[in-house]
C-alpha positions in Angstrom: 31.0 24.9 28.5 28.0 26.5 30.3 24.4 25.5 29.8 23.5 28.7 28.0 26.2 28.1 25.4 25.1 24.5 24.9 21.5 25.6 24.4 22.5 28.2 21.8 24.7 25.7 19.9 21.8 23.2 19.7 19.2 25.8 18.8 21.5 27.3 16.1 21.9 23.8 14.6 18.2 23.3 14.5 17.4 26.7 13.1 19.6 25.9 10.1 17.8 22.5 9.7 14.2 23.4 10.3 12.1 24.7 7.4 10.1 27.1 9.6 9.7 28.2 13.2 7.7 25.9 15.5 5.2 27.4 17.9 4.2 24.3 20.0 6.4 21.7 21.6 5.3 18.1 22.2 7.0 15.7 24.6 5.7 12.2 23.8 6.0 9.6 26.5 6.3 5.8 26.6 4.4 4.3 23.7 2.9 7.7 22.8 5.4 8.6 20.0 2.8 7.4 17.5 1.3 10.9 17.5 4.4 12.1 15.6 3.5 9.8 12.7 0.5 12.0 12.0 2.6 15.1 11.5 2.3 16.5 7.9 5.4 17.1 5.8 7.5 15.7 8.6 11.1 16.6 9.1 13.0 14.2 11.4 16.2 14.9 13.2 17.8 12.1 15.3 18.9 13.2 18.7 22.5 12.0 18.1 22.9 14.6 15.3 22.0 17.6 17.6 24.8 19.2 19.6 24.7 18.3 23.3 21.5 16.3 23.1 21.3 13.1 25.2 20.2 9.8 23.6 17.0 7.8 24.5 17.8 4.4 25.9 14.3 3.1 26.8 12.0 0.9 24.7 9.1 2.9 23.4 11.2 6.0 22.9 12.4 6.4 19.3 14.9 9.2 19.9 14.3 11.9 17.3 12.8 15.4 16.9 10.0 15.6 14.4 9.0 19.0 13.0 6.0 19.7 10.8 2.3 20.8 10.8 -0.3 19.2 12.9 -3.9 20.5 12.9 -2.7 23.8 11.5 0.1 24.3 14.1 3.8 24.1 13.5 5.0 21.6 16.1 8.3 20.2 17.2 7.7 16.8 18.8 10.1 14.8 21.0 9.6 11.2 19.9 11.1 9.8 23.0 12.3 11.6 26.1 15.2 11.4 28.6 14.7 10.1 32.2 16.6 10.8 35.4 16.8 7.0 36.0 18.8 6.5 32.8 21.7 8.2 34.6 21.3 11.6 33.0 21.6 14.7 35.1 18.5 16.9 35.6 20.2 19.5 33.3 20.4 16.8 30.5 16.8 15.6 31.1 15.5 19.1 30.6 17.9 20.3 27.9 15.3 19.8 25.0 12.8 22.1 26.8 15.5 24.7 27.1 16.2 24.4 23.4 12.5 24.6 22.5 12.3 27.9 24.4 15.4 29.2 22.6 13.7 28.3 19.3 10.7 30.5 20.2 8.3 27.9 21.5 6.2 29.2 24.3 3.6 26.4 24.7 4.5 22.8 25.4 2.3 19.7 25.8 4.0 17.1 28.0 2.6 13.6 27.9 3.5 10.4 29.8 2.4 6.9 30.7 1.6 6.7 34.4 0.5 4.3 37.0 -2.9 5.0 38.5 -2.8 5.7 42.2 -6.5 6.9 42.3 -8.5 3.7 42.7 -11.4 5.0 40.6 -9.1 5.2 37.6 -9.0 2.5 34.9 -6.0 1.6 32.7 -6.5 3.4 29.4 -7.8 6.6 31.1 -6.4 9.9 30.1 -5.7 12.4 32.9 -5.2 16.1 32.7 -2.4 17.0 35.1 -3.5 19.8 37.5 -0.4 19.8 39.8 2.5 17.6 40.8 4.5 16.3 43.7 8.3 15.8 43.3 9.4 12.7 45.1 12.7 12.4 43.3 14.0 15.1 45.7 16.1 16.7 43.0 15.5 19.8 40.9 16.9 20.9 37.5 17.2 24.5 38.8 19.6 23.7 41.6 23.0 25.3 41.3 24.0 28.7 40.0 21.1 30.4 38.3 21.5 32.0 34.8 19.2 34.9 34.7 19.1 34.6 30.9 17.1 31.4 31.3 14.8 32.5 34.1 14.5 33.9 37.7 16.2 32.4 40.7 12.9 31.4 42.4 10.2 30.5 39.9 6.5 30.5 41.1 5.1 27.0 40.6 1.5 27.8 41.6 0.3 27.8 38.0 2.9 25.3 36.6 0.1 23.6 34.6 -1.5 26.5 32.8 -5.1 26.9 34.1 -6.4 28.2 30.8 -4.9 25.2 28.9 -6.5 22.9 31.5 -9.9 24.6 30.7 -9.3 24.2 27.0 -8.4 20.5 27.4 -11.6 19.9 29.5 -13.7 21.7 26.8 -12.1 19.7 24.0 -12.8 16.4 25.8 -16.4 17.4 26.3 -16.8 18.4 22.7 -15.5 15.0 21.4 -17.3 13.0 24.0 -14.2 11.8 25.7 -14.2 11.1 29.4 -11.0 12.4 31.0 -9.7 12.4 34.5 -8.0 15.3 36.3 -5.5 14.9 39.1 -2.1 15.2 40.7 1.0 13.5 39.2 3.7 12.3 41.5 7.3 12.0 40.2 9.4 9.1 41.6 13.0 8.7 40.3 12.6 5.1 39.1 13.7 2.8 37.5 12.1 0.5 40.1 8.3 0.7 40.2 7.0 2.1 43.4 6.3 -0.2 46.3 2.8 -0.8 47.6 3.7 1.2 50.7 5.0 4.1 48.6 1.7 4.1 46.7 -0.3 4.1 50.0 1.8 7.2 51.0 1.2 8.9 47.6 -2.6 8.3 48.0 -2.6 9.8 51.4 -0.7 12.9 50.1 -3.3 13.4 47.3 -1.6 11.7 44.3 -3.7 10.4 41.5 -1.0 9.1 39.2 2.7 8.2 39.6 5.5 8.1 37.1 9.2 8.6 36.3 9.2 11.7 34.1 7.5 15.0 33.3 8.1 17.0 36.5 11.7 18.0 35.7 10.7 19.2 32.2 7.8 21.1 33.6 10.0 22.9 36.2 12.4 23.9 33.4 9.5 25.1 31.2 8.1 27.2 34.1 11.6 28.6 34.6 11.5 29.7 31.0 8.0 31.2 31.3 6.5 28.6 29.0 2.8 27.5 29.1 2.5 23.9 30.0 -0.3 21.3 29.5 0.3 17.9 30.9 -1.6 14.7 29.9 -1.0 11.3 31.5 -2.1 8.0 30.0 -3.0 5.7 32.9 -1.2 2.6 31.6 -1.6 0.4 34.7 -2.8 0.6 38.2 0.0 1.3 40.6 1.7 -1.3 42.9 -0.5 -3.0 45.5 -3.8 -1.9 44.0 -4.3 -5.0 41.9 -2.8 -8.5 42.7 -0.5 -8.6 39.7 3.2 -7.6 39.0 4.0 -4.5 37.1 5.9 -4.5 33.8 7.0 -2.1 31.0 5.3 -4.4 28.5 1.9 -3.7 30.2 2.6 0.0 29.8 3.4 -0.3 26.1 0.4 -2.6 25.6 -2.0 -0.1 27.2 -0.7 2.9 25.3 -1.0 0.9 22.0 -4.6 0.1 22.9 -5.6 3.8 23.5 -3.3 5.4 20.9 -6.1 6.5 18.5 -8.1 8.1 21.3 -4.9 9.8 22.6 -4.0 11.0 19.1 -7.5 12.4 18.4 -7.5 14.2 21.8 -4.1 15.9 21.4 -4.8 16.9 17.8 -8.1 18.5 18.8 -6.4 20.4 21.6 -3.8 21.6 19.1 -6.6 22.6 16.7 -8.1 24.8 19.4 -5.0 26.4 20.7 
């Protein structure tokens, strides 16, 4: 079965289930799924009920779509995402983005928990993603291109929509929230990066590192969707501080800043 057929089967299933048509997609990263708890009149659909959907296997990723209204917008939130390091193909990792597009969603807010490579950052900072570097050396668009999904060679020069970045900056200013801006670098994981890799990433202009987001953004750009990316700096990357890295620290930090994160994303939605 080809990708286009799988997308259609999943979207048809969801269209029968959903009470209305969502306009904004939310991808909620490690420990950030709490935002979905604020969705009004929520309708939850477990991933394992949706045709061809993968299943989340990582702590901090609940594994369900949540539809409803948030700050006046009809949203479809991924409470938990799929990662390349879980053994999923790039096609599987990006499948939910393809389905969102087929449902009629043209704007997606992608969030993640990331390690800070910029030494001026502090754990708990929120960073607007301006651009990315792909150090997984794989791409969800490799292979035969289906023109129904997008062009063969998508332009990535405005992958993170500049107007949405301006909006996110303005919202932060309006609510008195200090945010960072920077470049996110995607490593495959599941090992954390080595101190030497972080030094390399710093030299190449990286401000944050992580194990997600970039494949989803590439698929979204392929489908001509507008993308806003927000990273929660959950820890400083390897070698910057004299302490080992752990997923527990990631979850602990996202829990600490969850109210700030929720307020920020909701205000962005309100102003879309």
